[in-house]
C-alpha positions as a printed Julia matrix, in Angstrom:
415×3 Matrix{Float64}:
 178.92  26.62  267.84
 175.92  27.13  265.57
 175.08  24.61  262.86
 173.64  26.59  259.94
 173.79  26.52  256.16
 175.76  29.67  255.29
 176.64  32.66  257.5
 177.11  34.78  254.37
 173.3   34.87  253.98
 173.02  37.03  257.11
 172.49  40.43  255.39
 169.46  39.14  253.48
 168.03  37.67  256.67
 168.63  40.91  258.55
 166.48  42.76  256.01
 163.61  40.33  256.61
 163.92  40.66  260.38
 164.0   44.47  260.2
 160.85  44.48  258.04
 159.01  42.18  260.45
 160.02  44.15  263.53
 158.78  47.36  261.88
 155.24  45.93  262.15
 155.54  44.25  265.56
 154.83  47.01  268.1
 153.8   44.59  270.86
 157.09  42.71  270.87
 158.93  46.02  270.6
 157.2   47.33  273.73
 157.88  44.06  275.58
 161.52  44.27  274.47
 161.83  47.65  276.17
 160.35  46.16  279.36
 162.7   43.18  279.19
 165.78  45.36  278.66
 164.92  47.17  281.87
 163.74  44.18  283.96
 166.03  41.38  282.66
 163.57  38.63  283.75
 165.68  35.79  282.3
 169.03  36.83  283.73
 171.02  33.69  284.52
 168.5   31.36  282.84
 169.15  28.99  279.95
 166.38  28.71  277.38
 165.84  26.36  274.41
 163.44  27.33  271.62
 162.05  25.21  268.79
 160.29  27.46  266.28
 159.51  27.98  262.62
 162.7   29.89  261.95
 161.66  32.83  259.83
 161.76  36.59  260.42
 158.95  36.92  262.95
 160.36  34.15  265.11
 163.75  35.82  264.96
 162.24  38.97  266.47
 160.88  36.9   269.37
 164.28  35.24  269.88
 166.01  38.59  270.1
 163.42  39.88  272.58
 164.07  36.87  274.82
 167.81  37.46  274.57
 167.33  41.13  275.49
 165.59  39.83  278.6
 168.82  38.1   279.63
 168.14  34.58  278.29
 171.06  32.35  277.32
 169.17  31.06  274.29
 169.7   28.1   271.98
 167.45  27.93  268.93
 166.37  25.15  266.57
 163.65  24.59  264.0
 160.34  22.79  264.46
 159.75  21.77  260.83
 162.31  20.7   258.19
 160.77  22.9   255.49
 160.0   26.1   257.43
 163.54  27.21  258.32
 164.79  30.15  256.25
 168.56  29.92  255.96
 169.11  33.66  255.62
 167.17  34.4   258.79
 169.06  31.68  260.66
 172.33  33.19  259.44
 171.28  36.62  260.73
 170.48  35.18  264.15
 173.83  33.41  264.31
 175.69  36.53  263.14
 173.96  38.44  265.94
 175.35  36.14  268.61
 172.62  33.5   268.97
 173.42  29.78  268.97
 171.28  28.26  266.21
 171.02  24.67  264.99
 168.87  24.43  261.87
 168.8   24.55  258.11
 166.19  24.22  255.39
 165.24  20.74  254.17
 167.21  18.87  256.8
 167.02  15.09  257.03
 165.2   13.39  259.89
 168.56  12.57  261.46
 169.75  16.18  261.14
 166.47  17.46  262.57
 166.81  15.26  265.67
 170.47  16.2   266.08
 169.59  19.88  266.0
 166.9   19.37  268.64
 169.43  17.58  270.84
 172.01  20.34  270.3
 169.5   22.93  271.5
 168.85  20.92  274.66
 172.22  19.5   275.63
 173.32  22.59  277.61
 170.5   22.01  280.12
 167.78  24.66  279.64
 165.59  25.83  282.5
 162.83  27.08  280.16
 161.58  25.45  276.95
 159.81  27.37  274.16
 158.14  24.73  272.0
 156.13  24.68  268.77
 154.65  21.24  268.2
 156.13  19.55  271.27
 159.34  18.09  269.82
 161.68  19.59  272.44
 159.4   18.52  275.29
 159.04  15.03  273.84
 162.81  14.6   273.39
 163.46  15.71  276.97
 161.02  13.12  278.26
 162.14  10.31  275.92
 165.9   10.41  275.39
 167.32  13.27  277.49
 165.64  12.56  280.8
 168.77  13.41  282.77
 168.06  17.09  281.97
 164.47  17.05  283.33
 165.32  18.05  286.93
 166.75  21.36  285.72
 163.67  22.44  283.74
 161.4   24.86  285.6
 158.76  25.06  282.85
 157.91  25.78  279.25
 155.42  27.18  276.76
 153.67  25.42  273.87
 152.51  27.37  270.83
 150.3   24.92  268.91
 147.11  22.89  269.09
 149.04  19.77  268.1
 151.65  20.31  270.8
 148.98  20.74  273.45
 147.32  17.49  272.37
 150.65  15.76  273.01
 151.07  17.53  276.36
 147.62  16.54  277.59
 148.33  12.92  276.65
 151.54  13.1   278.68
 149.69  14.61  281.63
 146.97  11.92  281.51
 149.65   9.22  281.6
 151.51  10.9   284.47
 154.56  11.41  282.27
 154.87  15.21  282.31
 157.76  16.31  284.5
 157.55  20.11  284.38
 154.8   22.74  284.02
 153.8   23.77  280.49
 151.77  26.87  279.67
 149.34  26.46  276.76
 150.03  29.56  274.68
 147.72  28.25  271.93
 144.74  28.29  274.29
 145.11  31.99  275.12
 142.27  33.94  273.54
 144.65  36.45  271.97
 146.36  33.51  270.27
 143.76  31.11  268.88
 141.04  33.69  268.18
 143.41  35.57  265.87
 146.46  33.44  265.01
 144.6   30.19  264.32
 141.67  31.8   262.53
 142.95  34.92  260.73
 146.61  33.93  260.57
 146.07  30.38  259.32
 143.2   31.45  257.09
 145.33  33.96  255.22
 148.68  32.16  255.24
 147.36  28.78  254.1
 145.86  30.34  250.99
 148.99  32.39  250.44
 150.96  29.12  250.43
 148.48  27.36  248.13
 148.39  30.25  245.69
 152.18  30.54  245.57
 152.54  26.81  244.97
 149.84  26.53  242.28
 149.09  29.94  240.73
 145.56  28.62  240.1
 142.25  30.42  240.55
 140.27  29.49  243.67
 136.96  31.03  242.6
 134.52  28.45  241.29
 136.39  25.48  242.72
 135.21  22.98  245.32
 137.4   23.3   248.41
 137.21  20.62  251.11
 138.4   21.66  254.58
 139.01  18.82  257.06
 138.41  20.01  260.61
 136.43  23.0   261.87
 138.49  24.13  264.81
 139.83  27.66  264.81
 142.28  26.89  262.0
 139.62  25.2   259.9
 137.26  28.11  260.46
 139.86  30.51  259.1
 140.73  28.34  256.1
 137.07  27.89  255.17
 136.3   31.59  255.64
 139.12  32.69  253.33
 138.25  30.01  250.75
 134.72  31.35  250.58
 136.09  34.89  250.34
 138.12  33.8   247.32
 134.94  32.51  245.64
 135.15  28.78  246.34
 132.31  26.41  247.16
 133.34  25.08  250.58
 132.69  21.69  252.15
 133.7   20.95  255.75
 134.38  17.48  257.14
 134.26  16.91  260.91
 134.06  14.24  263.61
 132.62  16.6   266.27
 128.85  16.99  265.81
 128.8   20.41  267.49
 131.55  21.79  265.24
 129.86  20.21  262.23
 126.61  21.93  263.18
 128.44  25.22  263.55
 129.93  24.79  260.07
 126.46  24.16  258.69
 125.09  27.25  260.43
 128.03  29.24  259.01
 126.77  28.31  255.55
 129.06  25.46  254.56
 128.16  22.04  253.24
 129.06  19.32  255.74
 130.02  15.9   254.39
 132.2   12.94  255.27
 135.58  12.82  253.58
 134.4    9.72  251.71
 131.58  11.79  250.2
 133.67  14.88  249.49
 136.6   13.01  247.97
 134.78  12.46  244.68
 134.16  16.13  243.84
 136.77  18.23  245.66
 139.28  20.26  243.68
 141.44  21.38  246.62
 141.68  19.54  249.95
 143.11  21.22  253.07
 143.52  19.3   256.33
 143.61  21.02  259.73
 142.69  18.39  262.31
 145.88  17.49  264.2
 145.08  13.81  263.57
 146.68  11.21  261.28
 145.48   9.65  257.99
 142.61  12.08  257.5
 142.98  11.57  253.74
 144.16   8.11  252.73
 143.86   5.36  250.1
 140.1    5.03  249.99
 139.85   8.78  249.41
 142.66   8.92  246.84
 140.88   6.28  244.76
 137.8    8.52  244.43
 139.55  11.81  243.63
 139.43  13.5   240.26
 142.46  13.93  238.05
 144.44  17.0   239.1
 143.05  17.22  242.65
 145.31  19.22  244.97
 146.02  18.09  248.54
 147.71  20.05  251.3
 147.92  20.34  255.05
 147.5   23.19  257.52
 148.16  21.05  260.62
 151.52  20.89  262.37
 152.74  17.42  261.37
 152.86  15.75  257.95
 150.57  12.88  258.92
 147.13  14.15  257.91
 147.52  13.32  254.2
 148.87   9.78  253.83
 151.81  10.74  251.63
 153.64   7.52  252.59
 150.94   5.46  250.87
 151.21   7.6   247.75
 154.98   7.19  247.72
 154.66   3.41  247.92
 151.8    2.86  245.48
 151.97   5.59  242.82
 152.67   4.25  239.33
 154.83   7.31  238.64
 155.63  10.71  240.12
 156.45  14.12  238.73
 157.52  17.48  240.12
 154.81  20.12  240.25
 155.12  23.87  239.81
 157.52  24.17  242.76
 160.22  21.9   244.13
 158.03  20.93  247.12
 154.97  20.09  244.98
 154.77  16.51  243.73
 152.35  14.73  241.44
 151.41  11.1   242.07
 149.87   9.1   239.21
 147.74   6.22  240.49
 146.84   2.96  238.8
 143.53   4.49  237.65
 145.53   6.98  235.57
 144.64  10.01  237.66
 147.32  12.31  239.05
 147.0   13.88  242.51
 149.21  16.79  243.53
 150.5   17.1   247.1
 151.82  20.5   248.16
 154.78  20.93  250.52
 155.24  17.18  251.05
 152.1   17.2   253.19
 153.79  19.52  255.71
 152.53  22.93  256.77
 151.68  24.52  253.44
 151.67  28.06  254.8
 155.31  27.82  255.89
 156.76  25.3   253.43
 155.25  27.14  250.45
 154.93  30.62  251.98
 156.15  32.89  254.76
 153.73  31.77  257.45
 151.26  33.96  259.29
 151.11  37.72  258.7
 153.52  39.77  260.78
 150.9   41.59  262.88
 149.22  38.31  263.82
 152.45  36.77  265.05
 153.2   39.95  266.99
 150.25  39.02  269.21
 151.09  35.31  269.46
 154.74  35.9   270.23
 153.86  38.61  272.74
 151.94  35.93  274.64
 154.88  33.55  274.26
 157.33  36.12  275.65
 155.1   37.07  278.59
 154.36  33.41  279.32
 158.11  32.72  279.53
 158.43  35.63  281.96
 155.55  34.21  284.02
 157.42  30.92  284.33
 160.6   32.71  285.4
 158.68  34.81  287.94
 156.8   31.81  289.41
 159.48  29.15  289.07
 159.03  27.81  292.6
 155.25  27.47  292.74
 153.96  26.01  289.44
 152.71  22.38  289.46
 153.9   19.83  286.87
 150.74  20.16  284.83
 149.41  21.61  281.6
 148.46  25.14  282.65
 146.3   27.79  281.02
 147.72  31.21  280.24
 146.7   33.6   283.07
 144.01  36.11  282.13
 146.3   39.02  282.95
 148.62  38.03  280.09
 145.72  37.84  277.63
 144.44  41.25  278.77
 147.93  42.77  278.69
 148.42  41.67  275.07
 144.94  42.85  274.07
 145.49  46.28  275.62
 148.9   46.65  273.98
 147.39  45.72  270.62
 144.53  48.18  271.01
 146.93  50.98  271.95
 149.17  50.2   269.01
 146.13  50.27  266.72
 144.91  53.6   268.09
 141.77  52.06  269.57
 140.17  52.78  272.94
 137.57  50.91  274.99
 135.11  51.77  277.74
 135.63  51.01  281.42
 133.03  50.09  284.02
 131.96  52.78  286.44
 131.93  51.86  290.16
 128.12  51.68  289.94
 128.25  49.31  286.98
 130.83  47.09  288.66
 128.7   46.91  291.81
 125.68  46.01  289.68
 127.48  43.18  287.94
 128.89  41.84  291.22
 125.51  41.81  292.98
 122.9   39.09  293.09
 120.19  41.01  294.95
 119.12  43.61  292.41
């Protein structure tokens, strides 16, 4: 039995799902393939996702492929109760609701796993971690899984280094058709959508500080500049810092940037990127938010313990913290993913590509269930190329092909 907020919300969720699917031609084409091929027939699958309309389309595609699917959230503030209701009304088993407690969140993860899935679809690594920590008796039945995020892959690689990983995991995030577009263009647009919804403040003319210059940070910085901000990037990687400089951004330490930034956005995947020594330097009214998966990049716990007083901001998930120096700092979305907790996440067309990779990666696991090693594995090139070709066709674009003479030329060393 599903555990959701209110099944009566299903009609509103169905409208959202129908709108998303209207602009997801890749998943629609894969759905037609899956209906015919039924690659997941007889397989149990557990998925932990940001439960909004685009994710619901993916879930239904997997179910059309024959999967016996259980679904849960991957972030307490990203679940949309109407979408969850629509999934449950359509026959899916779903365990999630908006603004769940930590105990409820863990219970929902366990509910999604307790029937013994063979395939895991993860976003941030919580399902995989729970299987390896507290539900180890289910590990022998798992043939593999897919991980959507940079943060989740960091956790997976740590598990692999320690010899702890007990089933193969495909790194969806590392596919070119994922991080080139989802992390850069998706995060870049959706983070600012979330910030703008939460604040309704102008970005032009402000000093924006972006922590981290990976693909997500690149997108956030690019869109901030497009909105008219002066952008500073903070980094620990000298090569990425140099790239940010060459891209035209100021590069400073967070200690230096803390004193003049108006809006701070973290996207590093690390913890305590912005903490007490930075808070003490910030101007009154500075805005802090996070574009990384977990709510550990801005040290909200320190603010909760040491603020003289607090107040609610413009939205229910925006909070002001007044420090002993009299200045008030505003944290958006409790330091969680601002694009999903204060917005609707990535644009539909972007997630069409990412979820197409996710769906095809799950099929790859099902097709190769007996020959994949218990390692962190890259997405095969054929999946990347398949998604790229589908996207080009859907966009009405065509590309050149090598002639036999050109192919021979490129394959030769004696010219």
